[in-house]
Biopython code that builds the backbone (N, CA, C, O; Angstrom):
import numpy as np
from Bio.PDB.StructureBuilder import StructureBuilder

atoms = [
    (1, "MET", "N", (-19.543, -1.466, -5.253)),
    (1, "MET", "CA", (-18.171, -1.557, -5.562)),
    (1, "MET", "C", (-17.736, -0.521, -6.562)),
    (1, "MET", "O", (-18.548, -0.324, -7.465)),
    (2, "ASN", "N", (-16.474, 0.277, -6.595)),
    (2, "ASN", "CA", (-16.339, 1.154, -7.382)),
    (2, "ASN", "C", (-15.186, 0.294, -8.540)),
    (2, "ASN", "O", (-14.141, -0.276, -8.225)),
    (3, "ILE", "N", (-15.687, 0.413, -9.697)),
    (3, "ILE", "CA", (-14.766, -0.068, -10.866)),
    (3, "ILE", "C", (-14.452, 0.900, -11.554)),
    (3, "ILE", "O", (-15.340, 1.697, -11.860)),
    (4, "LEU", "N", (-13.112, 1.111, -11.995)),
    (4, "LEU", "CA", (-12.847, 1.881, -12.689)),
    (4, "LEU", "C", (-12.281, 1.190, -14.271)),
    (4, "LEU", "O", (-11.401, 0.334, -14.183)),
    (5, "PHE", "N", (-12.663, 1.475, -15.326)),
    (5, "PHE", "CA", (-12.460, 0.986, -16.778)),
    (5, "PHE", "C", (-11.502, 2.005, -17.294)),
    (5, "PHE", "O", (-11.567, 3.233, -17.229)),
    (6, "ILE", "N", (-10.613, 1.241, -17.815)),
    (6, "ILE", "CA", (-9.135, 2.265, -18.520)),
    (6, "ILE", "C", (-8.910, 1.424, -19.814)),
    (6, "ILE", "O", (-8.805, 0.201, -19.904)),
    (7, "CYS", "N", (-8.851, 2.529, -20.962)),
    (7, "CYS", "CA", (-8.052, 2.247, -22.015)),
    (7, "CYS", "C", (-7.593, 3.401, -22.727)),
    (7, "CYS", "O", (-7.609, 4.475, -22.126)),
    (8, "ASN", "N", (-7.153, 3.352, -24.005)),
    (8, "ASN", "CA", (-6.313, 4.255, -24.544)),
    (8, "ASN", "C", (-6.572, 5.652, -24.210)),
    (8, "ASN", "O", (-5.933, 6.393, -23.463)),
    (9, "GLN", "N", (-7.691, 5.892, -24.940)),
    (9, "GLN", "CA", (-8.483, 7.127, -25.303)),
    (9, "GLN", "C", (-9.376, 7.660, -24.069)),
    (9, "GLN", "O", (-9.569, 8.808, -23.670)),
    (10, "ASN", "N", (-9.740, 6.708, -23.715)),
    (10, "ASN", "CA", (-11.271, 6.969, -23.232)),
    (10, "ASN", "C", (-12.720, 7.361, -23.960)),
    (10, "ASN", "O", (-13.666, 8.020, -23.529)),
    (11, "LYS", "N", (-12.501, 6.660, -25.293)),
    (11, "LYS", "CA", (-13.538, 7.195, -25.849)),
    (11, "LYS", "C", (-14.265, 6.211, -26.627)),
    (11, "LYS", "O", (-15.130, 6.768, -27.304)),
    (12, "ASN", "N", (-14.235, 4.983, -26.777)),
    (12, "ASN", "CA", (-14.917, 3.728, -27.355)),
    (12, "ASN", "C", (-15.181, 2.799, -26.014)),
    (12, "ASN", "O", (-16.249, 2.735, -25.405)),
    (13, "ARG", "N", (-13.792, 1.998, -25.651)),
    (13, "ARG", "CA", (-14.024, 0.951, -24.884)),
    (13, "ARG", "C", (-14.498, 1.037, -23.514)),
    (13, "ARG", "O", (-15.440, 0.372, -23.084)),
    (14, "SER", "N", (-13.868, 1.814, -22.889)),
    (14, "SER", "CA", (-13.663, 2.367, -21.360)),
    (14, "SER", "C", (-14.770, 2.712, -21.085)),
    (14, "SER", "O", (-15.357, 2.282, -20.092)),
    (15, "LYS", "N", (-15.397, 3.764, -22.112)),
    (15, "LYS", "CA", (-16.844, 4.696, -22.044)),
    (15, "LYS", "C", (-17.626, 3.910, -22.067)),
    (15, "LYS", "O", (-18.334, 3.842, -21.062)),
    (16, "THR", "N", (-17.832, 3.164, -22.934)),
    (16, "THR", "CA", (-18.763, 1.867, -23.259)),
    (16, "THR", "C", (-19.354, 1.258, -21.854)),
    (16, "THR", "O", (-20.475, 1.324, -21.350)),
    (17, "ALA", "N", (-18.003, 0.575, -21.389)),
    (17, "ALA", "CA", (-18.213, -0.177, -20.091)),
    (17, "ALA", "C", (-18.272, 0.641, -18.957)),
    (17, "ALA", "O", (-18.270, 0.095, -17.854)),
    (18, "GLU", "N", (-18.320, 1.749, -19.038)),
    (18, "GLU", "CA", (-18.845, 2.753, -17.735)),
    (18, "GLU", "C", (-20.166, 2.671, -17.741)),
    (18, "GLU", "O", (-20.708, 2.203, -16.739)),
    (19, "GLU", "N", (-21.142, 3.198, -19.102)),
    (19, "GLU", "CA", (-22.264, 3.185, -19.410)),
    (19, "GLU", "C", (-23.103, 1.687, -19.248)),
    (19, "GLU", "O", (-24.255, 1.434, -18.896)),
    (20, "LEU", "N", (-21.940, 0.811, -19.686)),
    (20, "LEU", "CA", (-23.083, -0.343, -19.562)),
    (20, "LEU", "C", (-23.126, -1.180, -18.207)),
    (20, "LEU", "O", (-23.875, -2.150, -18.089)),
    (21, "PHE", "N", (-22.253, -0.735, -17.162)),
    (21, "PHE", "CA", (-22.085, -1.394, -15.948)),
    (21, "PHE", "C", (-22.555, -0.595, -15.028)),
    (21, "PHE", "O", (-22.795, -1.088, -13.926)),
    (22, "LYS", "N", (-22.734, 0.449, -15.194)),
    (22, "LYS", "CA", (-23.059, 1.803, -14.071)),
    (22, "LYS", "C", (-24.277, 1.119, -13.295)),
    (22, "LYS", "O", (-24.032, 1.203, -12.091)),
    (23, "GLU", "N", (-25.184, 0.639, -13.462)),
    (23, "GLU", "CA", (-26.262, 0.113, -12.843)),
    (23, "GLU", "C", (-26.042, -0.425, -11.625)),
    (23, "GLU", "O", (-26.521, -0.178, -10.518)),
    (24, "ASN", "N", (-24.858, -1.572, -12.191)),
    (24, "ASN", "CA", (-24.576, -2.786, -11.125)),
    (24, "ASN", "C", (-23.252, -2.388, -10.189)),
    (24, "ASN", "O", (-22.806, -3.020, -9.231)),
    (25, "PHE", "N", (-22.713, -1.000, -10.832)),
    (25, "PHE", "CA", (-21.790, -0.930, -9.724)),
    (25, "PHE", "C", (-21.345, 0.442, -9.923)),
    (25, "PHE", "O", (-21.726, 1.093, -10.895)),
    (26, "ASN", "N", (-20.662, 0.843, -9.162)),
    (26, "ASN", "CA", (-20.396, 2.427, -9.320)),
    (26, "ASN", "C", (-19.074, 2.483, -10.217)),
    (26, "ASN", "O", (-17.990, 2.005, -9.883)),
    (27, "THR", "N", (-19.394, 3.253, -11.601)),
    (27, "THR", "CA", (-18.704, 2.998, -12.286)),
    (27, "THR", "C", (-17.693, 4.662, -12.886)),
    (27, "THR", "O", (-18.125, 5.813, -12.815)),
    (28, "LYS", "N", (-16.650, 4.328, -13.299)),
    (28, "LYS", "CA", (-15.581, 5.798, -13.781)),
    (28, "LYS", "C", (-15.110, 5.245, -15.024)),
    (28, "LYS", "O", (-15.188, 4.027, -15.182)),
    (29, "SER", "N", (-14.506, 6.173, -16.166)),
    (29, "SER", "CA", (-13.522, 5.423, -17.115)),
    (29, "SER", "C", (-12.595, 6.366, -17.001)),
    (29, "SER", "O", (-12.639, 7.396, -16.327)),
    (30, "ALA", "N", (-11.671, 5.928, -17.759)),
    (30, "ALA", "CA", (-10.168, 6.976, -17.844)),
    (30, "ALA", "C", (-9.359, 6.648, -19.434)),
    (30, "ALA", "O", (-9.588, 5.522, -19.878)),
    (31, "GLY", "N", (-8.743, 7.260, -20.012)),
    (31, "GLY", "CA", (-7.975, 7.033, -20.422)),
    (31, "GLY", "C", (-6.390, 6.996, -20.113)),
    (31, "GLY", "O", (-5.860, 7.684, -19.240)),
    (32, "LEU", "N", (-5.905, 6.347, -20.720)),
    (32, "LEU", "CA", (-3.808, 6.541, -20.612)),
    (32, "LEU", "C", (-3.425, 7.693, -21.381)),
    (32, "LEU", "O", (-2.615, 8.402, -20.783)),
    (33, "TYR", "N", (-3.870, 8.233, -22.901)),
    (33, "TYR", "CA", (-2.962, 9.082, -23.753)),
    (33, "TYR", "C", (-4.122, 9.884, -24.240)),
    (33, "TYR", "O", (-4.188, 9.997, -25.464)),
    (34, "ASN", "N", (-5.201, 10.558, -23.414)),
    (34, "ASN", "CA", (-6.002, 11.721, -23.962)),
    (34, "ASN", "C", (-5.118, 12.775, -23.090)),
    (34, "ASN", "O", (-4.077, 12.698, -22.438)),
    (35, "GLU", "N", (-6.062, 13.805, -23.408)),
    (35, "GLU", "CA", (-5.737, 15.289, -22.614)),
    (35, "GLU", "C", (-6.222, 14.942, -21.253)),
    (35, "GLU", "O", (-5.613, 15.695, -20.493)),
    (36, "ASN", "N", (-6.824, 14.359, -20.732)),
    (36, "ASN", "CA", (-6.940, 14.295, -19.702)),
    (36, "ASN", "C", (-6.394, 12.722, -19.054)),
    (36, "ASN", "O", (-7.228, 11.827, -18.917)),
    (37, "PRO", "N", (-5.471, 12.577, -18.817)),
    (37, "PRO", "CA", (-5.216, 11.115, -18.436)),
    (37, "PRO", "C", (-5.784, 10.661, -16.980)),
    (37, "PRO", "O", (-6.234, 11.323, -16.045)),
    (38, "VAL", "N", (-5.588, 9.301, -17.160)),
    (38, "VAL", "CA", (-6.383, 9.026, -15.524)),
    (38, "VAL", "C", (-5.298, 9.718, -14.415)),
    (38, "VAL", "O", (-4.151, 10.093, -14.654)),
    (39, "ASN", "N", (-5.904, 9.758, -13.345)),
    (39, "ASN", "CA", (-4.889, 10.473, -12.265)),
    (39, "ASN", "C", (-4.829, 9.593, -10.889)),
    (39, "ASN", "O", (-5.550, 8.597, -10.818)),
    (40, "GLU", "N", (-4.233, 9.840, -10.122)),
    (40, "GLU", "CA", (-4.243, 8.969, -8.909)),
    (40, "GLU", "C", (-5.407, 9.200, -8.128)),
    (40, "GLU", "O", (-5.624, 8.436, -7.188)),
    (41, "GLU", "N", (-6.229, 10.179, -8.381)),
    (41, "GLU", "CA", (-7.182, 10.240, -7.144)),
    (41, "GLU", "C", (-8.011, 9.352, -8.159)),
    (41, "GLU", "O", (-8.429, 8.369, -7.548)),
    (42, "GLU", "N", (-8.333, 9.342, -9.258)),
    (42, "GLU", "CA", (-9.071, 8.010, -9.901)),
    (42, "GLU", "C", (-8.532, 6.874, -9.598)),
    (42, "GLU", "O", (-9.410, 6.110, -9.196)),
    (43, "ILE", "N", (-7.596, 6.440, -9.599)),
    (43, "ILE", "CA", (-7.141, 5.422, -9.187)),
    (43, "ILE", "C", (-7.392, 4.669, -7.708)),
    (43, "ILE", "O", (-7.772, 3.532, -7.427)),
    (44, "SER", "N", (-7.021, 5.773, -6.930)),
    (44, "SER", "CA", (-7.427, 5.763, -5.511)),
    (44, "SER", "C", (-8.979, 5.287, -5.240)),
    (44, "SER", "O", (-9.536, 4.295, -4.768)),
    (45, "TRP", "N", (-9.271, 6.248, -5.667)),
    (45, "TRP", "CA", (-11.092, 5.425, -5.733)),
    (45, "TRP", "C", (-11.891, 4.430, -6.451)),
    (45, "TRP", "O", (-13.109, 4.265, -6.521)),
    (46, "ALA", "N", (-10.891, 3.803, -6.971)),
    (46, "ALA", "CA", (-11.576, 2.528, -7.727)),
    (46, "ALA", "C", (-10.886, 1.484, -6.375)),
    (46, "ALA", "O", (-9.837, 1.590, -5.740)),
    (47, "ASP", "N", (-12.020, 0.471, -6.309)),
    (47, "ASP", "CA", (-11.528, -0.972, -5.622)),
    (47, "ASP", "C", (-11.001, -2.126, -6.528)),
    (47, "ASP", "O", (-10.362, -3.079, -6.082)),
    (48, "ILE", "N", (-11.373, -1.928, -8.029)),
    (48, "ILE", "CA", (-11.175, -2.485, -8.880)),
    (48, "ILE", "C", (-10.767, -1.657, -10.389)),
    (48, "ILE", "O", (-11.544, -0.790, -10.789)),
    (49, "ILE", "N", (-9.736, -1.922, -11.042)),
    (49, "ILE", "CA", (-9.416, -1.088, -12.207)),
    (49, "ILE", "C", (-9.226, -2.126, -12.964)),
    (49, "ILE", "O", (-8.488, -3.069, -12.677)),
    (50, "ILE", "N", (-10.101, -1.970, -14.307)),
    (50, "ILE", "CA", (-10.492, -3.010, -15.447)),
    (50, "ILE", "C", (-9.537, -2.443, -17.108)),
    (50, "ILE", "O", (-10.136, -1.783, -17.958)),
    (51, "VAL", "N", (-8.500, -2.730, -17.229)),
    (51, "VAL", "CA", (-8.306, -2.457, -18.296)),
    (51, "VAL", "C", (-8.577, -3.622, -19.286)),
    (51, "VAL", "O", (-8.625, -4.831, -19.063)),
    (52, "MET", "N", (-8.793, -2.698, -20.827)),
    (52, "MET", "CA", (-9.163, -3.448, -22.156)),
    (52, "MET", "C", (-7.853, -4.258, -22.701)),
    (52, "MET", "O", (-7.811, -4.998, -23.684)),
    (53, "GLU", "N", (-6.669, -3.881, -21.700)),
    (53, "GLU", "CA", (-5.515, -4.569, -22.737)),
    (53, "GLU", "C", (-4.257, -4.811, -21.958)),
    (53, "GLU", "O", (-3.959, -3.798, -21.324)),
    (54, "ASP", "N", (-3.655, -5.519, -21.833)),
    (54, "ASP", "CA", (-2.409, -5.810, -20.868)),
    (54, "ASP", "C", (-1.711, -4.771, -20.535)),
    (54, "ASP", "O", (-1.529, -4.259, -19.430)),
    (55, "LYS", "N", (-1.204, -4.399, -21.914)),
    (55, "LYS", "CA", (-0.017, -3.339, -21.984)),
    (55, "LYS", "C", (-0.646, -2.082, -21.485)),
    (55, "LYS", "O", (-0.008, -1.064, -21.753)),
    (56, "GLN", "N", (-1.838, -1.916, -20.770)),
    (56, "GLN", "CA", (-2.416, -0.810, -20.140)),
    (56, "GLN", "C", (-1.938, -1.113, -18.542)),
    (56, "GLN", "O", (-1.530, -0.274, -17.738)),
    (57, "ARG", "N", (-2.094, -2.415, -18.351)),
    (57, "ARG", "CA", (-1.737, -2.933, -16.863)),
    (57, "ARG", "C", (-0.157, -2.300, -16.576)),
    (57, "ARG", "O", (0.283, -1.755, -15.564)),
    (58, "SER", "N", (0.522, -2.609, -17.920)),
    (58, "SER", "CA", (1.566, -2.493, -17.499)),
    (58, "SER", "C", (2.035, -0.321, -17.554)),
    (58, "SER", "O", (3.060, 0.133, -17.047)),
    (59, "GLU", "N", (1.203, 0.353, -18.119)),
    (59, "GLU", "CA", (1.670, 1.334, -18.284)),
    (59, "GLU", "C", (1.041, 2.084, -16.641)),
    (59, "GLU", "O", (1.614, 3.081, -16.203)),
    (60, "ILE", "N", (-0.021, 1.531, -15.963)),
    (60, "ILE", "CA", (-0.594, 1.958, -14.879)),
    (60, "ILE", "C", (0.592, 1.706, -13.744)),
    (60, "ILE", "O", (0.851, 2.457, -12.803)),
    (61, "ALA", "N", (1.312, 0.322, -14.115)),
    (61, "ALA", "CA", (2.438, 0.459, -13.011)),
    (61, "ALA", "C", (3.443, 1.415, -12.990)),
    (61, "ALA", "O", (4.038, 1.830, -11.996)),
    (62, "LYS", "N", (3.605, 1.762, -14.238)),
    (62, "LYS", "CA", (4.948, 2.760, -14.189)),
    (62, "LYS", "C", (4.437, 4.024, -13.797)),
    (62, "LYS", "O", (5.235, 4.853, -13.362)),
    (63, "ARG", "N", (3.186, 4.311, -13.886)),
    (63, "ARG", "CA", (2.634, 5.989, -13.703)),
    (63, "ARG", "C", (2.521, 5.687, -12.023)),
    (63, "ARG", "O", (3.141, 6.455, -11.288)),
    (64, "PHE", "N", (1.829, 4.709, -11.486)),
    (64, "PHE", "CA", (1.453, 4.599, -9.947)),
    (64, "PHE", "C", (1.715, 3.289, -9.306)),
    (64, "PHE", "O", (1.096, 2.318, -8.872)),
    (65, "PRO", "N", (3.127, 3.795, -9.477)),
    (65, "PRO", "CA", (3.671, 2.457, -8.462)),
    (65, "PRO", "C", (3.369, 1.910, -7.257)),
    (65, "PRO", "O", (3.448, 0.709, -7.000)),
    (66, "LYS", "N", (3.099, 2.584, -6.671)),
    (66, "LYS", "CA", (2.645, 2.414, -5.163)),
    (66, "LYS", "C", (1.143, 1.927, -5.319)),
    (66, "LYS", "O", (0.773, 0.817, -4.938)),
    (67, "SER", "N", (0.522, 2.631, -5.767)),
    (67, "SER", "CA", (-1.214, 2.196, -6.015)),
    (67, "SER", "C", (-1.435, 1.055, -6.727)),
    (67, "SER", "O", (-2.394, 0.303, -6.554)),
    (68, "TYR", "N", (-0.342, 0.880, -7.727)),
    (68, "TYR", "CA", (-0.339, -0.554, -8.778)),
    (68, "TYR", "C", (-0.498, -1.650, -7.614)),
    (68, "TYR", "O", (-1.525, -2.277, -7.353)),
    (69, "MET", "N", (1.051, -1.764, -6.815)),
    (69, "MET", "CA", (0.844, -2.761, -5.694)),
    (69, "MET", "C", (-0.359, -2.986, -4.877)),
    (69, "MET", "O", (-0.691, -4.051, -4.357)),
    (70, "GLU", "N", (-0.953, -1.890, -4.828)),
    (70, "GLU", "CA", (-2.075, -2.086, -3.582)),
    (70, "GLU", "C", (-3.495, -2.172, -4.625)),
    (70, "GLU", "O", (-4.477, -2.193, -3.882)),
    (71, "LYS", "N", (-3.763, -2.207, -5.547)),
    (71, "LYS", "CA", (-5.219, -2.468, -6.607)),
    (71, "LYS", "C", (-5.183, -3.811, -7.378)),
    (71, "LYS", "O", (-4.220, -4.309, -7.961)),
    (72, "ARG", "N", (-6.128, -4.168, -7.286)),
    (72, "ARG", "CA", (-6.640, -5.449, -8.041)),
    (72, "ARG", "C", (-6.996, -4.859, -9.217)),
    (72, "ARG", "O", (-8.004, -4.153, -9.240)),
    (73, "ILE", "N", (-6.140, -5.080, -10.498)),
    (73, "ILE", "CA", (-6.101, -4.802, -11.918)),
    (73, "ILE", "C", (-6.058, -5.949, -12.793)),
    (73, "ILE", "O", (-5.116, -6.737, -12.873)),
    (74, "LEU", "N", (-7.271, -5.997, -13.524)),
    (74, "LEU", "CA", (-7.689, -7.200, -14.329)),
    (74, "LEU", "C", (-7.836, -6.529, -15.694)),
    (74, "LEU", "O", (-8.091, -5.356, -15.968)),
    (75, "SER", "N", (-7.592, -7.668, -16.536)),
    (75, "SER", "CA", (-7.605, -6.739, -18.109)),
    (75, "SER", "C", (-8.934, -8.061, -18.887)),
    (75, "SER", "O", (-9.274, -9.231, -18.712)),
    (76, "LEU", "N", (-9.154, -7.304, -19.457)),
    (76, "LEU", "CA", (-10.631, -8.132, -20.582)),
    (76, "LEU", "C", (-9.834, -8.378, -21.851)),
    (76, "LEU", "O", (-10.320, -9.343, -22.441)),
    (77, "ASP", "N", (-8.886, -7.910, -22.431)),
    (77, "ASP", "CA", (-8.503, -8.096, -23.567)),
    (77, "ASP", "C", (-9.241, -8.094, -24.756)),
    (77, "ASP", "O", (-9.350, -8.912, -25.669)),
    (78, "VAL", "N", (-9.804, -6.809, -24.504)),
    (78, "VAL", "CA", (-10.665, -6.471, -25.913)),
    (78, "VAL", "C", (-9.758, -5.396, -26.529)),
    (78, "VAL", "O", (-9.378, -4.389, -25.931)),
    (79, "PRO", "N", (-9.443, -5.743, -27.847)),
    (79, "PRO", "CA", (-9.057, -4.883, -29.058)),
    (79, "PRO", "C", (-9.406, -3.360, -29.236)),
    (79, "PRO", "O", (-10.425, -3.067, -28.611)),
    (80, "ASP", "N", (-8.916, -2.460, -29.822)),
    (80, "ASP", "CA", (-9.008, -1.805, -30.002)),
    (80, "ASP", "C", (-9.704, -1.294, -31.150)),
    (80, "ASP", "O", (-9.488, -0.202, -31.675)),
    (81, "ILE", "N", (-10.525, -2.121, -31.497)),
    (81, "ILE", "CA", (-11.337, -2.023, -33.251)),
    (81, "ILE", "C", (-12.769, -1.383, -33.244)),
    (81, "ILE", "O", (-13.297, -0.942, -34.265)),
    (82, "TYR", "N", (-13.433, -1.373, -31.825)),
    (82, "TYR", "CA", (-14.837, -1.005, -31.389)),
    (82, "TYR", "C", (-15.043, 0.422, -31.683)),
    (82, "TYR", "O", (-14.057, 1.122, -31.452)),
    (83, "LEU", "N", (-16.234, 1.108, -32.202)),
    (83, "LEU", "CA", (-16.519, 2.245, -31.808)),
    (83, "LEU", "C", (-17.897, 2.180, -30.197)),
    (83, "LEU", "O", (-18.541, 1.263, -29.687)),
    (84, "TYR", "N", (-17.794, 3.512, -29.955)),
    (84, "TYR", "CA", (-18.753, 3.713, -28.799)),
    (84, "TYR", "C", (-19.879, 2.951, -28.716)),
    (84, "TYR", "O", (-20.355, 2.685, -29.820)),
    (85, "ASN", "N", (-20.476, 2.502, -27.761)),
    (85, "ASN", "CA", (-21.616, 1.739, -27.890)),
    (85, "ASN", "C", (-21.996, 0.787, -29.224)),
    (85, "ASN", "O", (-23.179, 0.626, -29.526)),
    (86, "ASP", "N", (-21.137, 0.297, -29.839)),
    (86, "ASP", "CA", (-21.073, -0.629, -30.623)),
    (86, "ASP", "C", (-21.530, -1.613, -30.408)),
    (86, "ASP", "O", (-20.954, -2.263, -29.536)),
    (87, "PRO", "N", (-22.721, -2.218, -31.032)),
    (87, "PRO", "CA", (-23.530, -3.955, -30.330)),
    (87, "PRO", "C", (-22.459, -4.545, -30.083)),
    (87, "PRO", "O", (-22.354, -4.942, -28.923)),
    (88, "GLU", "N", (-21.611, -4.750, -30.768)),
    (88, "GLU", "CA", (-20.624, -6.289, -30.914)),
    (88, "GLU", "C", (-19.625, -6.175, -29.672)),
    (88, "GLU", "O", (-19.265, -7.205, -29.101)),
    (89, "LEU", "N", (-19.103, -4.698, -29.184)),
    (89, "LEU", "CA", (-18.507, -3.948, -28.165)),
    (89, "LEU", "C", (-19.288, -4.656, -26.973)),
    (89, "LEU", "O", (-18.841, -5.424, -26.122)),
    (90, "VAL", "N", (-20.522, -4.203, -27.147)),
    (90, "VAL", "CA", (-21.195, -4.293, -25.779)),
    (90, "VAL", "C", (-21.342, -5.805, -25.579)),
    (90, "VAL", "O", (-20.991, -6.105, -24.438)),
    (91, "ASP", "N", (-21.750, -6.878, -26.318)),
    (91, "ASP", "CA", (-21.730, -8.341, -26.499)),
    (91, "ASP", "C", (-20.469, -8.888, -25.924)),
    (91, "ASP", "O", (-20.528, -9.757, -25.055)),
    (92, "VAL", "N", (-19.042, -8.311, -26.472)),
    (92, "VAL", "CA", (-18.066, -8.655, -25.820)),
    (92, "VAL", "C", (-17.897, -8.335, -24.473)),
    (92, "VAL", "O", (-17.710, -9.201, -23.619)),
    (93, "LEU", "N", (-17.962, -6.894, -24.184)),
    (93, "LEU", "CA", (-17.797, -6.591, -22.741)),
    (93, "LEU", "C", (-18.649, -7.468, -21.614)),
    (93, "LEU", "O", (-18.167, -8.046, -20.641)),
    (94, "ARG", "N", (-20.201, -7.404, -22.053)),
    (94, "ARG", "CA", (-20.749, -8.500, -21.429)),
    (94, "ARG", "C", (-20.248, -9.726, -20.860)),
    (94, "ARG", "O", (-20.102, -9.943, -19.657)),
    (95, "SER", "N", (-19.962, -10.617, -21.938)),
    (95, "SER", "CA", (-19.368, -11.918, -21.809)),
    (95, "SER", "C", (-17.741, -11.739, -21.222)),
    (95, "SER", "O", (-17.240, -12.610, -20.511)),
    (96, "LYS", "N", (-17.213, -10.852, -21.506)),
    (96, "LYS", "CA", (-15.612, -10.762, -20.502)),
    (96, "LYS", "C", (-15.580, -10.206, -19.142)),
    (96, "LYS", "O", (-14.598, -10.369, -18.418)),
    (97, "MET", "N", (-16.772, -9.462, -18.721)),
    (97, "MET", "CA", (-17.014, -9.181, -17.389)),
    (97, "MET", "C", (-17.786, -10.122, -16.665)),
    (97, "MET", "O", (-17.994, -10.051, -15.454)),
    (98, "GLN", "N", (-18.333, -11.262, -17.644)),
    (98, "GLN", "CA", (-19.066, -12.345, -16.613)),
    (98, "GLN", "C", (-17.604, -13.163, -16.231)),
    (98, "GLN", "O", (-17.392, -13.711, -15.148)),
    (99, "GLU", "N", (-16.723, -13.114, -17.299)),
    (99, "GLU", "CA", (-16.004, -14.218, -17.078)),
    (99, "GLU", "C", (-14.793, -13.624, -15.995)),
    (99, "GLU", "O", (-13.924, -14.438, -15.683)),
    (100, "VAL", "N", (-14.729, -12.601, -15.566)),
    (100, "VAL", "CA", (-13.520, -11.860, -14.976)),
    (100, "VAL", "C", (-14.910, -11.803, -13.553)),
    (100, "VAL", "O", (-14.538, -12.243, -12.465)),
    (101, "GLY", "N", (-15.936, -11.438, -13.620)),
    (101, "GLY", "CA", (-16.603, -11.351, -12.202)),
    (101, "GLY", "C", (-16.601, -12.481, -11.570)),
    (101, "GLY", "O", (-17.031, -12.259, -10.437)),
    (102, "GLU", "N", (-16.361, -13.508, -11.694)),
    (102, "GLU", "CA", (-16.159, -14.314, -10.645)),
    (102, "GLU", "C", (-14.563, -14.453, -10.470)),
    (102, "GLU", "O", (-14.062, -15.574, -10.390)),
    (103, "LEU", "N", (-13.846, -13.385, -10.418)),
    (103, "LEU", "CA", (-12.815, -12.811, -9.746)),
    (103, "LEU", "C", (-13.097, -12.243, -8.430)),
    (103, "LEU", "O", (-12.482, -12.503, -7.396)),
    (104, "PHE", "N", (-14.139, -11.400, -8.569)),
    (104, "PHE", "CA", (-14.402, -10.350, -7.476)),
    (104, "PHE", "C", (-15.882, -10.693, -6.777)),
    (104, "PHE", "O", (-16.314, -9.984, -5.868)),
]
sb = StructureBuilder()
sb.init_structure("model")
sb.init_model(0)
sb.init_chain("A")
sb.init_seg("    ")
for serial, (resi, resn, name, xyz) in enumerate(atoms, 1):
    if name == "N":
        sb.init_residue(resn, " ", resi, " ")
    sb.init_atom(name, np.array(xyz, "f"), 0.0, 1.0, " ", f" {name:<3s}", serial, name[0])
structure = sb.get_structure()
């Protein structure tokens, strides 16, 4: 299963998630507001898109309206308060992924 993790900058949350779950899934990560924002190819690659906040789901809908309707997009509701690989972030991501894992 291909999972694309998305956050604002792809520095902390989504990058940590990509690394954390790469042994269980094919993972990639991307940002919405960085120098290299998520693109149509990455969206198409993903079986499931996981955003860190609901507002990121809305931004994907604006940028990729056709793909948005065809993809399963889940929100983990992880606030942007953590650094890359922060042990607390790792715990939060594991817990949240366990919750949403039942959905796929």
